C-alpha positions as CSV (number, residue, x, y, z in Angstrom):
1,M,0.0,0.0,0.0
2,A,1.3,3.5,-0.9
3,R,2.2,5.8,1.9
4,Q,-0.3,8.6,2.7
5,L,0.8,11.8,1.0
6,R,2.2,14.4,3.4
7,V,1.4,18.0,2.3
8,Q,3.5,20.4,4.2
9,F,3.5,24.2,4.0
10,P,4.0,27.1,6.5
11,G,0.9,27.5,8.6
12,A,-0.6,24.2,7.8
13,L,-3.1,22.8,10.3
14,Y,-3.4,19.1,11.0
15,H,-5.7,16.8,12.9
16,I,-3.3,14.0,14.0
17,T,-4.2,10.6,15.2
18,S,-2.0,7.6,16.0
19,R,-3.3,4.3,17.3
20,G,-1.7,1.3,19.0
21,N,-0.6,-1.6,17.0
22,E,-3.4,-4.2,16.8
23,K,-5.5,-1.6,18.7
24,K,-3.6,-2.3,21.9
25,D,-3.3,0.3,24.6
26,I,-0.4,2.7,24.2
27,F,-1.0,4.2,27.7
28,K,-1.1,1.8,30.6
29,H,-0.7,4.2,33.5
30,D,-1.0,7.9,34.2
31,G,2.8,8.0,34.2
32,D,2.8,7.0,30.6
33,R,0.5,9.9,29.7
34,E,2.7,12.3,31.7
35,K,5.7,11.1,29.8
36,F,4.0,11.6,26.5
37,I,3.0,15.2,27.4
38,A,6.7,15.7,28.4
39,Y,7.7,14.7,24.8
40,L,5.1,17.0,23.4
41,K,6.7,19.9,25.3
42,E,10.1,18.9,24.1
43,A,8.9,18.7,20.5
44,K,7.4,22.2,20.8
45,E,10.7,23.6,21.9
46,R,12.5,21.9,19.1
47,Y,10.1,22.4,16.2
48,E,8.2,25.6,17.1
49,F,4.7,24.4,16.3
50,L,1.3,25.4,17.8
51,L,-0.8,22.9,19.7
52,Y,-4.4,23.9,19.9
53,A,-5.9,20.7,21.4
54,Y,-5.1,17.2,22.5
55,A,-6.7,14.1,24.0
56,L,-4.8,11.0,25.2
57,M,-7.1,8.0,25.1
58,N,-6.2,4.4,26.0
59,N,-5.1,3.0,22.6
60,H,-4.7,6.2,20.6
61,Y,-4.3,10.0,20.8
62,H,-5.6,13.1,19.0
63,L,-3.6,16.3,18.4
64,L,-4.6,19.6,16.6
65,V,-1.3,21.1,15.4
66,E,-0.3,24.1,13.3
67,T,3.1,24.1,11.7
68,P,4.5,27.6,11.0
69,L,7.8,26.0,9.8
70,A,6.2,23.3,7.6
71,N,7.7,20.4,9.5
72,I,4.9,18.0,10.6
73,T,7.0,15.0,9.5
74,Q,9.9,15.9,11.9
75,I,7.5,16.7,14.7
76,M,5.7,13.4,14.5
77,H,8.8,11.4,14.1
78,Y,10.3,12.9,17.2
79,I,7.1,12.4,19.3
80,N,6.3,8.8,18.3
81,S,9.9,7.6,18.2
82,S,10.7,9.1,21.6
83,Y,7.6,7.6,23.2
84,T,8.0,4.2,21.6
85,I,11.6,4.0,22.9
86,Y,10.3,4.9,26.4
87,F,7.4,2.5,26.3
88,N,9.4,-0.4,25.0
89,R,12.2,0.0,27.6
90,K,9.7,0.4,30.4
91,N,7.7,-2.7,29.4
92,N,10.7,-4.8,28.2
93,R,9.2,-5.2,24.8
94,Y,10.5,-4.8,21.2
95,G,9.0,-3.7,17.9
96,H,6.3,-1.3,16.7
97,L,4.1,0.4,19.3
98,F,1.9,2.3,16.8
99,Q,-0.2,0.9,14.0
100,G,1.7,2.1,10.9
101,R,2.3,5.8,10.3
102,Y,0.3,8.4,12.1
103,K,-2.8,9.8,10.3
104,A,-2.6,13.5,9.4
105,I,-5.7,15.2,8.1
106,L,-5.0,18.6,6.5
107,V,-7.5,21.1,7.9
108,D,-9.1,24.4,6.6
109,K,-8.4,26.5,9.7
110,D,-10.9,29.2,9.0
111,N,-13.8,26.7,8.7
112,Y,-12.9,23.8,11.0
113,L,-10.6,24.9,13.8
114,L,-13.4,25.4,16.4
115,E,-15.3,22.2,15.3
116,L,-12.2,20.0,15.6
117,S,-11.3,21.4,19.0
118,R,-14.8,20.5,20.2
119,Y,-14.6,17.1,18.6
120,I,-11.3,16.3,20.3
121,H,-12.4,17.6,23.7
122,L,-15.6,15.5,23.6
123,N,-13.7,12.3,22.6
124,P,-13.5,11.0,26.2
125,V,-17.2,11.5,26.6
126,R,-18.0,9.7,23.4
127,A,-15.8,6.8,24.6
128,N,-17.8,6.7,27.9
129,L,-14.7,7.4,30.0
130,V,-16.4,10.4,31.7
131,V,-19.8,12.1,31.7
132,R,-18.5,15.7,31.2
133,P,-15.3,16.7,29.3
134,E,-13.8,18.7,32.2
135,E,-13.7,15.4,34.2
136,Y,-11.1,14.0,31.9
137,R,-7.6,14.8,33.1
138,W,-5.7,13.9,29.9
139,S,-7.0,16.4,27.4
140,S,-6.5,20.1,26.9
141,Y,-10.1,21.0,27.7
142,R,-9.3,22.0,31.3
143,D,-6.9,24.6,30.0
144,Y,-9.7,26.2,28.1
145,V,-12.3,26.4,30.8
146,R,-10.2,27.2,33.9
147,L,-9.7,30.9,34.6
148,A,-5.9,30.6,35.2
149,P,-4.0,28.9,32.3
150,R,-1.2,26.5,32.9
151,E,2.2,28.0,33.3
152,S,3.7,25.4,31.0
153,G,2.4,27.1,27.9
154,L,1.7,23.8,26.2
155,I,-1.6,24.8,24.7
156,D,-1.9,27.8,22.3
157,M,-5.5,28.9,23.1
158,E,-5.6,32.4,21.6
159,S,-6.7,31.5,18.0
160,I,-9.7,29.6,19.4
161,L,-10.7,31.8,22.3
162,D,-10.4,35.0,20.2
163,H,-13.4,33.7,18.2
164,F,-15.5,34.3,21.3
165,S,-14.2,37.4,23.0
166,S,-11.0,39.5,23.6
167,D,-11.8,39.2,27.4
168,I,-10.2,35.9,28.5
169,R,-12.9,35.2,31.2
170,V,-15.8,35.8,28.7
171,A,-14.0,33.8,26.0
172,K,-13.5,30.7,28.2
173,H,-17.1,30.9,29.4
174,E,-18.4,31.1,25.8
175,Y,-16.1,28.3,24.6
176,K,-17.4,26.0,27.4
177,K,-21.0,26.7,26.2
178,F,-19.9,25.9,22.6
179,V,-18.4,22.6,23.6
180,E,-21.3,21.7,25.8
181,E,-23.7,22.2,22.9
182,G,-22.1,19.1,21.5
183,L,-23.4,17.1,24.5
184,K,-26.9,18.4,24.1
185,K,-27.3,18.4,20.3
186,N,-26.8,15.7,17.7
187,I,-24.0,17.7,15.9
188,Q,-22.7,16.3,12.7
189,S,-19.1,15.1,12.8
190,P,-16.7,17.4,11.0
191,F,-15.2,14.4,9.3
192,D,-18.4,13.8,7.4
193,H,-17.0,16.5,5.1
194,L,-13.6,14.8,4.6
195,S,-12.3,14.8,1.1
196,G,-10.0,12.0,-0.2
197,G,-9.5,10.8,3.3
198,I,-6.8,13.4,4.1
199,V,-8.3,16.9,3.5
200,L,-11.0,18.7,5.5
201,G,-12.1,22.0,4.0
202,G,-14.2,24.1,1.7
203,H,-13.8,24.3,-2.1
204,H,-11.2,27.1,-2.1
205,F,-9.1,25.2,0.4
206,L,-9.3,22.0,-1.6
207,D,-8.3,23.9,-4.8
208,K,-5.3,25.3,-2.9
209,I,-4.1,21.9,-1.7
210,K,-4.7,20.4,-5.2
211,A,-2.5,23.0,-6.7
212,M,0.2,22.3,-4.2
213,T,0.2,18.6,-4.9
214,E,0.1,18.9,-8.7
215,D,2.6,21.8,-9.2
216,R,6.0,20.1,-9.8
217,E,7.8,23.4,-10.0
218,A,6.6,24.3,-6.5
219,G,8.0,21.0,-5.3
220,E,11.3,21.7,-6.9
221,E,11.5,25.1,-5.3
222,L,10.9,23.5,-1.9
223,L,13.8,21.2,-2.5
224,Q,16.0,24.1,-3.5
225,L,15.0,26.0,-0.3
226,R,16.0,23.0,1.8
227,K,19.4,22.9,0.1
228,M,19.7,26.7,0.5
229,R,19.3,26.5,4.3
230,K,22.7,24.8,4.4
231,S,24.3,28.0,3.0
232,V,22.3,30.9,4.4
233,T,23.7,32.5,7.5
234,V,22.0,34.4,10.3
235,A,24.0,37.5,9.3
236,E,22.6,37.4,5.8
237,V,19.0,37.1,7.2
238,I,19.7,40.2,9.4
239,E,21.1,42.1,6.5
240,K,18.1,41.4,4.1
241,T,15.6,42.0,6.9
242,S,17.2,45.4,7.7
243,I,17.2,46.4,4.0
244,F,13.5,45.5,3.7
245,Y,12.6,47.7,6.7
246,G,15.0,50.5,5.8
247,R,17.0,50.0,9.0
248,R,20.6,49.4,9.9
249,P,21.5,45.9,11.0
250,S,22.3,47.2,14.5
251,D,18.8,48.6,14.8
252,I,17.6,45.0,14.6
253,T,20.2,43.1,16.6
254,E,20.4,45.5,19.6
255,R,18.8,43.9,22.6
256,S,17.1,47.1,23.7
257,R,15.1,47.0,20.5
258,N,11.8,45.1,20.8
259,N,10.0,45.6,17.5
260,D,8.6,43.6,14.6
261,E,11.8,44.1,12.6
262,R,13.8,42.3,15.3
263,R,11.2,39.6,15.8
264,M,11.0,39.0,12.0
265,A,14.7,38.6,11.8
266,I,14.8,36.1,14.6
267,Y,11.9,34.1,13.1
268,L,13.5,34.0,9.6
269,S,16.9,33.1,11.0
270,K,15.2,30.0,12.4
271,K,13.2,29.3,9.2
272,L,15.9,29.9,6.7
273,T,19.1,28.7,8.3
274,L,20.4,25.6,10.1
275,A,21.7,27.6,13.1
276,T,20.7,26.4,16.5
277,N,18.6,28.6,18.8
278,A,21.8,29.3,20.9
279,D,23.7,30.4,17.7
280,I,20.8,32.6,16.7
281,G,20.6,34.1,20.2
282,T,24.3,35.2,20.1
283,H,23.4,37.6,17.2
284,F,20.5,39.1,19.2
285,G,21.9,39.1,22.7
286,I,19.4,36.6,24.0
287,K,19.5,32.9,25.2
288,G,18.3,30.0,23.1
289,S,15.1,29.7,25.1
290,G,14.4,33.3,24.3
291,V,14.8,32.6,20.6
292,S,12.3,29.7,20.9
293,Q,9.8,32.0,22.6
294,Q,10.2,34.8,20.0
295,V,9.8,32.4,17.1
296,R,6.7,30.8,18.5
297,R,5.1,34.1,19.1
298,M,6.0,35.5,15.7
299,A,4.8,32.3,14.0
300,H,1.5,32.7,15.6
301,R,1.2,36.4,14.6
302,I,2.2,35.5,11.0
303,S,-0.4,32.8,10.8
304,Q,-3.0,35.5,11.7
305,S,-1.8,38.3,9.5
306,R,-1.8,38.4,5.8
307,R,0.4,41.6,5.9
308,L,3.1,39.7,7.8
309,Q,2.8,36.7,5.5
310,R,3.6,39.1,2.6
311,V,6.6,40.4,4.5
312,V,7.9,36.9,4.9
313,E,7.4,36.1,1.3
314,T,9.2,39.2,0.1
315,I,12.2,38.8,2.3
316,V,12.5,35.1,1.5
317,E,12.3,35.8,-2.2
318,T,15.1,38.4,-1.8
319,I,17.3,35.8,-0.1
320,V,16.4,33.1,-2.7
321,K,17.5,35.3,-5.5
322,C,21.0,35.4,-4.0
323,Y,21.3,31.6,-4.4
324,F,19.3,30.8,-7.4
325,K,18.5,32.4,-10.8
326,V,14.9,33.2,-10.4
C-alpha cells in the first residue's frame, strides 16, 4: 500500500491521530501519559509548532497542530519515536508500538478549527470514559475552561478563544458553552466532510491543496530551499531584513530593540538557516530559550496576519535570488 501523501507548508493545520498496533493500549498508566506530554513539550521547543488541542485515550491519541515551519514529519517522528523507545524500555518489549504511520488530516483552519477542538475535547465523553469533558484529566479541555491557564504554555489557546471574545474570562465561558452544545445536540461530525480521506475544508481550500500537490515546480522550489538552508547565515538574514525595513542591522540586533523588525529577523533566522537557537541568540543578545519563545510568538502572529505573511514572502524571495537564478 502506498504511503499517505504528506502535504507540508508554512501555517498548515493538521488533525493528527496515532493508534496502538493491533488496537492495543499505548498508555497503561498515568505516568505514561505524563511522559507523552513531556515529549510534546520537548517537541514544541525543538520544532516551534502550535498545539491547539489534544486528547490522550487508551489506545490512541488526538492532536490539533499548526506548523509555521512546515515540519509536521519531523515533529511526529520525534514524538512517536521518543515515546516508543520509552514505552518499550519500560515494558521490556520490542517492535512497533503504533499501527503504521500516524494519520494526518490537513484542515481548513478558517472553517474547522473550532469544530475540531470540540470534537477532540468530547472524545473522552463519546468513549464513555467520563460524563463531562472537564472530568477527563488527559485532554487540553481543562486549559480552556479554567480561569488561570497552565504556566507550561503547552496549549496555544488564543486562536480559538479569540473567536468568542477578547476578554479571557468571557471567551472561556463562551467556549465552554460551545463545547457543551455538543453534549446536548446531535451535531454532525466534521469528518463527514472529509475529502479524499486526508483533507477537511471548503472548495477554495481544496483547490489550494490540489494546486500544491500537482505543481512540480513548487516541489522543486521547496527542494531548493532545503538545500539553500545549508548555506544561508544568520548575518545574511539580518542584512536582508534590515534592508526591507529600511533599518541598519544594529537597529535589529540590539537587545534594547523590541519591534517587529527584530522579531521577524529572529523568526526568519530559524526558518531559513540551520543555526541552533543558541547560535541565533548570540546575534541578538538573548538565550536559546528566548529565541524559541520569540519564534513561537511571531509564528502565531504571521499565521493570523496576511500583511506579515507578505513580508515573509518578500524577504524570503530576496534571499532566494542570492542563491538561485529566479
